[in-house]
All heavy atoms as TSV, in Angstrom:
chain	resi	resn	atom	element	x	y	z
A	1	MET	N	N	6.299	-16.420	-9.079
A	1	MET	CA	C	6.182	-14.978	-9.152
A	1	MET	C	C	5.458	-14.517	-7.896
A	1	MET	O	O	4.471	-15.105	-7.500
A	1	MET	CB	C	5.394	-14.601	-10.397
A	1	MET	CG	C	5.195	-13.131	-10.559
A	1	MET	SD	S	4.327	-12.701	-12.079
A	1	MET	CE	C	5.129	-13.722	-13.252
A	2	SER	N	N	5.958	-13.476	-7.313
A	2	SER	CA	C	5.325	-13.014	-6.087
A	2	SER	C	C	3.989	-12.347	-6.420
A	2	SER	O	O	3.849	-11.665	-7.424
A	2	SER	CB	C	6.240	-12.052	-5.340
A	2	SER	OG	O	6.288	-10.812	-5.996
A	3	GLN	N	N	3.022	-12.570	-5.560
A	3	GLN	CA	C	1.699	-11.997	-5.752
A	3	GLN	C	C	1.727	-10.474	-5.829
A	3	GLN	O	O	1.105	-9.903	-6.710
A	3	GLN	CB	C	0.759	-12.465	-4.646
A	3	GLN	CG	C	0.284	-13.888	-4.835
A	3	GLN	CD	C	-0.589	-14.034	-6.038
A	3	GLN	OE1	O	-0.117	-14.309	-7.130
A	3	GLN	NE2	N	-1.865	-13.823	-5.863
A	4	PRO	N	N	2.433	-9.781	-4.907
A	4	PRO	CA	C	2.431	-8.309	-5.001
A	4	PRO	C	C	2.984	-7.800	-6.333
A	4	PRO	O	O	2.440	-6.864	-6.910
A	4	PRO	CB	C	3.310	-7.876	-3.833
A	4	PRO	CG	C	3.212	-8.994	-2.845
A	4	PRO	CD	C	3.105	-10.236	-3.697
A	5	ALA	N	N	4.042	-8.413	-6.826
A	5	ALA	CA	C	4.608	-7.971	-8.106
A	5	ALA	C	C	3.621	-8.206	-9.239
A	5	ALA	O	O	3.451	-7.358	-10.111
A	5	ALA	CB	C	5.923	-8.688	-8.380
A	6	ASP	N	N	2.969	-9.350	-9.226
A	6	ASP	CA	C	2.001	-9.650	-10.269
A	6	ASP	C	C	0.821	-8.691	-10.193
A	6	ASP	O	O	0.324	-8.219	-11.211
A	6	ASP	CB	C	1.525	-11.098	-10.157
A	6	ASP	CG	C	0.690	-11.512	-11.363
A	6	ASP	OD1	O	0.947	-11.015	-12.464
A	6	ASP	OD2	O	-0.210	-12.343	-11.180
A	7	GLN	N	N	0.371	-8.361	-8.988
A	7	GLN	CA	C	-0.740	-7.428	-8.844
A	7	GLN	C	C	-0.343	-6.019	-9.270
A	7	GLN	O	O	-1.112	-5.318	-9.912
A	7	GLN	CB	C	-1.231	-7.417	-7.404
A	7	GLN	CG	C	-1.943	-8.696	-7.020
A	7	GLN	CD	C	-2.281	-8.747	-5.540
A	7	GLN	OE1	O	-1.821	-7.932	-4.762
A	7	GLN	NE2	N	-3.086	-9.722	-5.170
A	8	LEU	N	N	0.865	-5.608	-8.911
A	8	LEU	CA	C	1.314	-4.261	-9.230
A	8	LEU	C	C	1.536	-4.062	-10.725
A	8	LEU	O	O	1.081	-3.086	-11.314
A	8	LEU	CB	C	2.602	-3.936	-8.466
A	8	LEU	CG	C	3.210	-2.568	-8.709
A	8	LEU	CD1	C	2.273	-1.467	-8.235
A	8	LEU	CD2	C	4.544	-2.450	-7.993
A	9	PHE	N	N	2.224	-5.003	-11.351
A	9	PHE	CA	C	2.588	-4.852	-12.759
A	9	PHE	C	C	1.626	-5.545	-13.714
A	9	PHE	O	O	1.708	-5.353	-14.923
A	9	PHE	CB	C	4.007	-5.371	-12.998
A	9	PHE	CG	C	5.052	-4.572	-12.288
A	9	PHE	CD1	C	5.739	-5.104	-11.209
A	9	PHE	CD2	C	5.348	-3.278	-12.669
A	9	PHE	CE1	C	6.710	-4.372	-10.546
A	9	PHE	CE2	C	6.312	-2.531	-12.014
A	9	PHE	CZ	C	6.984	-3.081	-10.947
A	10	GLY	N	N	0.720	-6.375	-13.196
A	10	GLY	CA	C	-0.233	-7.072	-14.063
A	10	GLY	C	C	0.452	-7.983	-15.057
A	10	GLY	O	O	0.028	-8.089	-16.205
A	11	LEU	N	N	1.523	-8.657	-14.633
A	11	LEU	CA	C	2.313	-9.455	-15.568
A	11	LEU	C	C	1.507	-10.567	-16.214
A	11	LEU	O	O	1.565	-10.751	-17.433
A	11	LEU	CB	C	3.539	-10.033	-14.851
A	11	LEU	CG	C	4.522	-8.989	-14.326
A	11	LEU	CD1	C	5.617	-9.665	-13.508
A	11	LEU	CD2	C	5.124	-8.193	-15.457
A	12	ARG	N	N	0.777	-11.325	-15.423
A	12	ARG	CA	C	-0.018	-12.426	-16.003
A	12	ARG	C	C	-1.052	-11.888	-16.988
A	12	ARG	O	O	-1.247	-12.433	-18.074
A	12	ARG	CB	C	-0.695	-13.233	-14.909
A	12	ARG	CG	C	0.268	-14.067	-14.111
A	12	ARG	CD	C	-0.467	-14.911	-13.073
A	12	ARG	NE	N	0.473	-15.572	-12.210
A	12	ARG	CZ	C	1.035	-16.743	-12.474
A	12	ARG	NH1	N	0.731	-17.373	-13.584
A	12	ARG	NH2	N	1.905	-17.282	-11.631
A	13	ARG	N	N	-1.730	-10.821	-16.620
A	13	ARG	CA	C	-2.748	-10.233	-17.495
A	13	ARG	C	C	-2.124	-9.741	-18.805
A	13	ARG	O	O	-2.649	-9.996	-19.887
A	13	ARG	CB	C	-3.446	-9.087	-16.763
A	13	ARG	CG	C	-4.560	-8.437	-17.585
A	13	ARG	CD	C	-5.128	-7.185	-16.894
A	13	ARG	NE	N	-4.126	-6.128	-16.887
A	13	ARG	CZ	C	-3.584	-5.594	-15.785
A	13	ARG	NH1	N	-3.954	-6.011	-14.599
A	13	ARG	NH2	N	-2.693	-4.637	-15.862
A	14	ASN	N	N	-1.007	-9.045	-18.709
A	14	ASN	CA	C	-0.376	-8.499	-19.909
A	14	ASN	C	C	0.230	-9.582	-20.787
A	14	ASN	O	O	0.187	-9.477	-22.014
A	14	ASN	CB	C	0.664	-7.454	-19.519
A	14	ASN	CG	C	0.005	-6.197	-19.000
A	14	ASN	OD1	O	-1.039	-5.795	-19.494
A	14	ASN	ND2	N	0.592	-5.582	-17.999
A	15	VAL	N	N	0.779	-10.629	-20.174
A	15	VAL	CA	C	1.301	-11.744	-20.974
A	15	VAL	C	C	0.149	-12.452	-21.673
A	15	VAL	O	O	0.259	-12.813	-22.848
A	15	VAL	CB	C	2.119	-12.717	-20.100
A	15	VAL	CG1	C	2.400	-14.004	-20.845
A	15	VAL	CG2	C	3.424	-12.059	-19.679
A	16	ALA	N	N	-0.967	-12.637	-20.978
A	16	ALA	CA	C	-2.138	-13.262	-21.616
A	16	ALA	C	C	-2.605	-12.436	-22.810
A	16	ALA	O	O	-2.942	-12.989	-23.867
A	16	ALA	CB	C	-3.261	-13.433	-20.601
A	17	ARG	N	N	-2.609	-11.132	-22.670
A	17	ARG	CA	C	-2.986	-10.261	-23.799
A	17	ARG	C	C	-2.006	-10.412	-24.956
A	17	ARG	O	O	-2.405	-10.461	-26.117
A	17	ARG	CB	C	-3.021	-8.805	-23.360
A	17	ARG	CG	C	-4.192	-8.442	-22.504
A	17	ARG	CD	C	-4.104	-6.977	-22.105
A	17	ARG	NE	N	-5.258	-6.556	-21.347
A	17	ARG	CZ	C	-5.364	-5.377	-20.780
A	17	ARG	NH1	N	-4.395	-4.489	-20.886
A	17	ARG	NH2	N	-6.449	-5.067	-20.101
A	18	ALA	N	N	-0.714	-10.459	-24.647
A	18	ALA	CA	C	0.305	-10.611	-25.690
A	18	ALA	C	C	0.149	-11.941	-26.414
A	18	ALA	O	O	0.329	-12.022	-27.638
A	18	ALA	CB	C	1.699	-10.486	-25.091
A	19	ILE	N	N	-0.200	-12.995	-25.677
A	19	ILE	CA	C	-0.432	-14.301	-26.304
A	19	ILE	C	C	-1.657	-14.227	-27.202
A	19	ILE	O	O	-1.643	-14.725	-28.335
A	19	ILE	CB	C	-0.589	-15.392	-25.227
A	19	ILE	CG1	C	0.759	-15.631	-24.540
A	19	ILE	CG2	C	-1.129	-16.682	-25.830
A	19	ILE	CD1	C	0.672	-16.485	-23.292
A	20	ASP	N	N	-2.730	-13.592	-26.716
A	20	ASP	CA	C	-3.975	-13.496	-27.485
A	20	ASP	C	C	-3.780	-12.801	-28.826
A	20	ASP	O	O	-4.393	-13.183	-29.820
A	20	ASP	CB	C	-5.056	-12.762	-26.686
A	20	ASP	CG	C	-5.588	-13.589	-25.526
A	20	ASP	OD1	O	-5.359	-14.817	-25.503
A	20	ASP	OD2	O	-6.231	-12.993	-24.631
A	21	VAL	N	N	-2.948	-11.762	-28.857
A	21	VAL	CA	C	-2.755	-11.029	-30.114
A	21	VAL	C	C	-1.565	-11.541	-30.930
A	21	VAL	O	O	-1.287	-11.022	-31.995
A	21	VAL	CB	C	-2.626	-9.504	-29.882
A	21	VAL	CG1	C	-3.898	-8.943	-29.308
A	21	VAL	CG2	C	-1.445	-9.174	-29.012
A	22	GLY	N	N	-0.877	-12.575	-30.406
A	22	GLY	CA	C	0.171	-13.213	-31.176
A	22	GLY	C	C	1.581	-12.694	-30.960
A	22	GLY	O	O	2.493	-13.068	-31.693
A	23	TYR	N	N	1.802	-11.830	-29.984
A	23	TYR	CA	C	3.155	-11.337	-29.724
A	23	TYR	C	C	4.023	-12.391	-29.053
A	23	TYR	O	O	5.237	-12.385	-29.217
A	23	TYR	CB	C	3.136	-10.078	-28.864
A	23	TYR	CG	C	2.538	-8.876	-29.552
A	23	TYR	CD1	C	1.575	-8.111	-28.929
A	23	TYR	CD2	C	2.942	-8.504	-30.832
A	23	TYR	CE1	C	1.021	-7.006	-29.545
A	23	TYR	CE2	C	2.394	-7.414	-31.464
A	23	TYR	CZ	C	1.434	-6.663	-30.825
A	23	TYR	OH	O	0.887	-5.571	-31.446
A	24	LEU	N	N	3.418	-13.272	-28.261
A	24	LEU	CA	C	4.126	-14.389	-27.630
A	24	LEU	C	C	3.489	-15.681	-28.108
A	24	LEU	O	O	2.271	-15.800	-28.140
A	24	LEU	CB	C	4.043	-14.314	-26.099
A	24	LEU	CG	C	4.792	-13.186	-25.424
A	24	LEU	CD1	C	4.522	-13.201	-23.922
A	24	LEU	CD2	C	6.288	-13.295	-25.669
A	25	ASP	N	N	4.321	-16.648	-28.460
A	25	ASP	CA	C	3.812	-17.904	-28.972
A	25	ASP	C	C	3.719	-18.997	-27.908
A	25	ASP	O	O	3.025	-19.971	-28.082
A	25	ASP	CB	C	4.705	-18.422	-30.102
A	25	ASP	CG	C	4.648	-17.520	-31.316
A	25	ASP	OD1	O	3.591	-16.916	-31.550
A	25	ASP	OD2	O	5.658	-17.422	-32.021
A	26	VAL	N	N	4.424	-18.843	-26.798
A	26	VAL	CA	C	4.508	-19.922	-25.825
A	26	VAL	C	C	3.811	-19.520	-24.530
A	26	VAL	O	O	4.252	-18.605	-23.835
A	26	VAL	CB	C	5.984	-20.279	-25.531
A	26	VAL	CG1	C	6.077	-21.435	-24.567
A	26	VAL	CG2	C	6.709	-20.607	-26.828
A	27	GLU	N	N	2.716	-20.199	-24.202
A	27	GLU	CA	C	1.962	-19.871	-23.000
A	27	GLU	C	C	2.725	-20.223	-21.728
A	27	GLU	O	O	2.487	-19.635	-20.681
A	27	GLU	CB	C	0.613	-20.578	-23.013
A	27	GLU	CG	C	-0.301	-20.051	-24.091
A	27	GLU	CD	C	-1.688	-20.632	-24.019
A	27	GLU	OE1	O	-2.101	-21.043	-22.932
A	27	GLU	OE2	O	-2.353	-20.653	-25.060
A	28	GLU	N	N	3.648	-21.156	-21.801
A	28	GLU	CA	C	4.417	-21.546	-20.624
A	28	GLU	C	C	5.423	-20.478	-20.202
A	28	GLU	O	O	6.041	-20.574	-19.161
A	28	GLU	CB	C	5.158	-22.863	-20.868
A	28	GLU	CG	C	4.241	-24.054	-21.038
A	28	GLU	CD	C	3.710	-24.188	-22.459
A	28	GLU	OE1	O	4.355	-23.644	-23.385
A	28	GLU	OE2	O	2.658	-24.804	-22.633
A	29	TRP	N	N	5.600	-19.448	-20.997
A	29	TRP	CA	C	6.600	-18.420	-20.698
A	29	TRP	C	C	6.389	-17.821	-19.319
A	29	TRP	O	O	7.310	-17.704	-18.535
A	29	TRP	CB	C	6.546	-17.328	-21.767
A	29	TRP	CG	C	7.521	-16.234	-21.531
A	29	TRP	CD1	C	8.836	-16.221	-21.893
A	29	TRP	CD2	C	7.281	-14.993	-20.863
A	29	TRP	NE1	N	9.420	-15.053	-21.487
A	29	TRP	CE2	C	8.492	-14.278	-20.853
A	29	TRP	CE3	C	6.162	-14.427	-20.279
A	29	TRP	CZ2	C	8.604	-13.023	-20.290
A	29	TRP	CZ3	C	6.290	-13.170	-19.707
A	29	TRP	CH2	C	7.496	-12.497	-19.721
A	30	ILE	N	N	5.172	-17.449	-18.995
A	30	ILE	CA	C	4.914	-16.788	-17.717
A	30	ILE	C	C	5.144	-17.738	-16.554
A	30	ILE	O	O	5.627	-17.334	-15.496
A	30	ILE	CB	C	3.496	-16.157	-17.657
A	30	ILE	CG1	C	3.361	-15.239	-16.446
A	30	ILE	CG2	C	2.424	-17.209	-17.635
A	30	ILE	CD1	C	4.182	-14.001	-16.481
A	31	GLU	N	N	4.838	-19.018	-16.721
A	31	GLU	CA	C	5.090	-19.982	-15.650
A	31	GLU	C	C	6.587	-20.172	-15.460
A	31	GLU	O	O	7.063	-20.329	-14.344
A	31	GLU	CB	C	4.402	-21.309	-15.940
A	31	GLU	CG	C	2.885	-21.211	-15.961
A	31	GLU	CD	C	2.298	-20.650	-14.683
A	31	GLU	OE1	O	2.820	-20.940	-13.593
A	31	GLU	OE2	O	1.304	-19.906	-14.783
A	32	GLY	N	N	7.346	-20.144	-16.535
A	32	GLY	CA	C	8.798	-20.248	-16.431
A	32	GLY	C	C	9.395	-19.063	-15.695
A	32	GLY	O	O	10.305	-19.212	-14.881
A	33	VAL	N	N	8.874	-17.890	-15.950
A	33	VAL	CA	C	9.337	-16.688	-15.260
A	33	VAL	C	C	9.021	-16.801	-13.770
A	33	VAL	O	O	9.810	-16.397	-12.923
A	33	VAL	CB	C	8.685	-15.421	-15.864
A	33	VAL	CG1	C	8.964	-14.204	-15.004
A	33	VAL	CG2	C	9.189	-15.191	-17.272
A	34	GLY	N	N	7.874	-17.379	-13.442
A	34	GLY	CA	C	7.462	-17.495	-12.054
A	34	GLY	C	C	8.231	-18.526	-11.261
A	34	GLY	O	O	8.166	-18.543	-10.034
A	35	SER	N	N	8.986	-19.360	-11.935
A	35	SER	CA	C	9.700	-20.420	-11.225
A	35	SER	C	C	11.111	-20.013	-10.800
A	35	SER	O	O	11.810	-20.799	-10.178
A	35	SER	CB	C	9.772	-21.672	-12.105
A	35	SER	OG	O	10.574	-21.410	-13.243
A	36	ARG	N	N	11.526	-18.812	-11.137
A	36	ARG	CA	C	12.870	-18.352	-10.754
A	36	ARG	C	C	12.807	-16.844	-10.459
A	36	ARG	O	O	11.819	-16.191	-10.778
A	36	ARG	CB	C	13.878	-18.671	-11.849
A	36	ARG	CG	C	13.533	-18.071	-13.192
A	36	ARG	CD	C	14.488	-18.584	-14.273
A	36	ARG	NE	N	14.189	-18.024	-15.560
A	36	ARG	CZ	C	13.326	-18.536	-16.424
A	36	ARG	NH1	N	12.665	-19.617	-16.135
A	36	ARG	NH2	N	13.123	-17.958	-17.584
A	37	PRO	N	N	13.850	-16.301	-9.873
A	37	PRO	CA	C	13.837	-14.858	-9.576
A	37	PRO	C	C	13.607	-14.021	-10.840
A	37	PRO	O	O	14.078	-14.356	-11.920
A	37	PRO	CB	C	15.237	-14.603	-9.007
A	37	PRO	CG	C	15.674	-15.910	-8.473
A	37	PRO	CD	C	15.078	-16.949	-9.402
A	38	PHE	N	N	12.873	-12.954	-10.666
A	38	PHE	CA	C	12.517	-12.085	-11.782
A	38	PHE	C	C	12.620	-10.645	-11.312
A	38	PHE	O	O	12.101	-10.292	-10.261
A	38	PHE	CB	C	11.072	-12.393	-12.222
A	38	PHE	CG	C	10.589	-11.533	-13.354
A	38	PHE	CD1	C	10.966	-11.803	-14.654
A	38	PHE	CD2	C	9.761	-10.453	-13.116
A	38	PHE	CE1	C	10.516	-11.022	-15.695
A	38	PHE	CE2	C	9.301	-9.656	-14.153
A	38	PHE	CZ	C	9.677	-9.952	-15.452
A	39	LEU	N	N	13.304	-9.815	-12.054
A	39	LEU	CA	C	13.465	-8.415	-11.690
A	39	LEU	C	C	12.528	-7.568	-12.550
A	39	LEU	O	O	12.574	-7.629	-13.777
A	39	LEU	CB	C	14.905	-7.964	-11.910
A	39	LEU	CG	C	15.170	-6.473	-11.716
A	39	LEU	CD1	C	14.920	-6.081	-10.263
A	39	LEU	CD2	C	16.571	-6.110	-12.137
A	40	ALA	N	N	11.687	-6.815	-11.894
A	40	ALA	CA	C	10.805	-5.879	-12.582
A	40	ALA	C	C	10.951	-4.530	-11.895
A	40	ALA	O	O	11.038	-4.453	-10.671
A	40	ALA	CB	C	9.359	-6.353	-12.516
A	41	THR	N	N	11.013	-3.481	-12.679
A	41	THR	CA	C	11.165	-2.146	-12.104
A	41	THR	C	C	10.087	-1.229	-12.664
A	41	THR	O	O	9.493	-1.502	-13.696
A	41	THR	CB	C	12.549	-1.554	-12.417
A	41	THR	OG1	O	12.679	-1.374	-13.823
A	41	THR	CG2	C	13.662	-2.440	-11.904
A	42	ALA	N	N	9.873	-0.151	-11.967
A	42	ALA	CA	C	8.934	0.871	-12.429
A	42	ALA	C	C	9.570	2.229	-12.206
A	42	ALA	O	O	10.359	2.424	-11.281
A	42	ALA	CB	C	7.629	0.767	-11.655
A	43	LEU	N	N	9.241	3.155	-13.064
A	43	LEU	CA	C	9.758	4.510	-12.965
A	43	LEU	C	C	8.568	5.460	-13.001
A	43	LEU	O	O	7.691	5.346	-13.852
A	43	LEU	CB	C	10.699	4.795	-14.139
A	43	LEU	CG	C	11.303	6.176	-14.221
A	43	LEU	CD1	C	12.186	6.451	-12.999
A	43	LEU	CD2	C	12.131	6.309	-15.488
A	44	LEU	N	N	8.536	6.360	-12.067
A	44	LEU	CA	C	7.418	7.290	-11.966
A	44	LEU	C	C	7.961	8.708	-11.919
A	44	LEU	O	O	8.878	9.004	-11.151
A	44	LEU	CB	C	6.612	7.004	-10.689
A	44	LEU	CG	C	5.513	7.987	-10.346
A	44	LEU	CD1	C	4.353	7.852	-11.336
A	44	LEU	CD2	C	5.029	7.747	-8.931
A	45	PHE	N	N	7.411	9.561	-12.758
A	45	PHE	CA	C	7.739	10.983	-12.718
A	45	PHE	C	C	6.532	11.719	-12.168
A	45	PHE	O	O	5.419	11.532	-12.645
A	45	PHE	CB	C	8.057	11.528	-14.116
A	45	PHE	CG	C	9.349	11.061	-14.676
A	45	PHE	CD1	C	9.398	9.991	-15.567
A	45	PHE	CD2	C	10.537	11.667	-14.308
A	45	PHE	CE1	C	10.593	9.553	-16.091
A	45	PHE	CE2	C	11.740	11.233	-14.835
A	45	PHE	CZ	C	11.767	10.186	-15.713
A	46	LEU	N	N	6.749	12.546	-11.194
A	46	LEU	CA	C	5.688	13.371	-10.633
A	46	LEU	C	C	6.077	14.822	-10.876
A	46	LEU	O	O	7.138	15.275	-10.423
A	46	LEU	CB	C	5.512	13.099	-9.137
A	46	LEU	CG	C	4.469	13.936	-8.421
A	46	LEU	CD1	C	3.088	13.670	-9.016
A	46	LEU	CD2	C	4.478	13.635	-6.946
A	47	VAL	N	N	5.247	15.550	-11.586
A	47	VAL	CA	C	5.541	16.937	-11.929
A	47	VAL	C	C	4.441	17.822	-11.343
A	47	VAL	O	O	3.259	17.530	-11.499
A	47	VAL	CB	C	5.606	17.127	-13.453
A	47	VAL	CG1	C	5.848	18.578	-13.812
A	47	VAL	CG2	C	6.663	16.222	-14.058
A	48	THR	N	N	4.847	18.871	-10.680
A	48	THR	CA	C	3.876	19.859	-10.211
A	48	THR	C	C	4.241	21.195	-10.832
A	48	THR	O	O	5.407	21.475	-11.101
A	48	THR	CB	C	3.895	19.976	-8.673
A	48	THR	OG1	O	5.183	20.381	-8.248
A	48	THR	CG2	C	3.533	18.654	-8.029
A	49	ALA	N	N	3.239	21.988	-11.078
A	49	ALA	CA	C	3.471	23.298	-11.692
A	49	ALA	C	C	2.531	24.311	-11.058
A	49	ALA	O	O	1.484	23.961	-10.538
A	49	ALA	CB	C	3.241	23.229	-13.196
A	50	GLU	N	N	2.921	25.541	-11.168
A	50	GLU	CA	C	2.093	26.627	-10.634
A	50	GLU	C	C	2.067	27.749	-11.670
A	50	GLU	O	O	3.110	28.131	-12.228
A	50	GLU	CB	C	2.701	27.131	-9.323
A	50	GLU	CG	C	1.854	28.173	-8.631
A	50	GLU	CD	C	2.446	28.545	-7.294
A	50	GLU	OE1	O	2.810	27.643	-6.536
A	50	GLU	OE2	O	2.544	29.764	-7.043
A	51	VAL	N	N	0.885	28.252	-11.926
A	51	VAL	CA	C	0.735	29.359	-12.854
A	51	VAL	C	C	0.937	30.647	-12.080
A	51	VAL	O	O	0.291	30.871	-11.060
A	51	VAL	CB	C	-0.675	29.334	-13.513
A	51	VAL	CG1	C	-0.860	30.528	-14.429
A	51	VAL	CG2	C	-0.882	28.045	-14.264
A	52	PRO	N	N	1.847	31.531	-12.558
A	52	PRO	CA	C	2.060	32.798	-11.856
A	52	PRO	C	C	0.772	33.640	-11.873
A	52	PRO	O	O	0.041	33.669	-12.852
A	52	PRO	CB	C	3.152	33.501	-12.658
A	52	PRO	CG	C	3.759	32.448	-13.529
A	52	PRO	CD	C	2.740	31.381	-13.678
A	53	ALA	N	N	0.525	34.322	-10.798
A	53	ALA	CA	C	-0.695	35.136	-10.677
A	53	ALA	C	C	-0.579	36.432	-11.457
A	53	ALA	O	O	0.407	36.947	-11.798
A	53	ALA	CB	C	-0.975	35.450	-9.223
């Protein structure tokens, strides 16, 4: 897994949290993801508004 992607999305941290609370049963999952290409995307909406005077 590339360092920038892991830093941006916090994949290792979030997978560790999911394991801790029982959502994922296999700790090797994140290492398996890191051993091959992985696509992660993000979507950002930026909204600006102005109140009429």
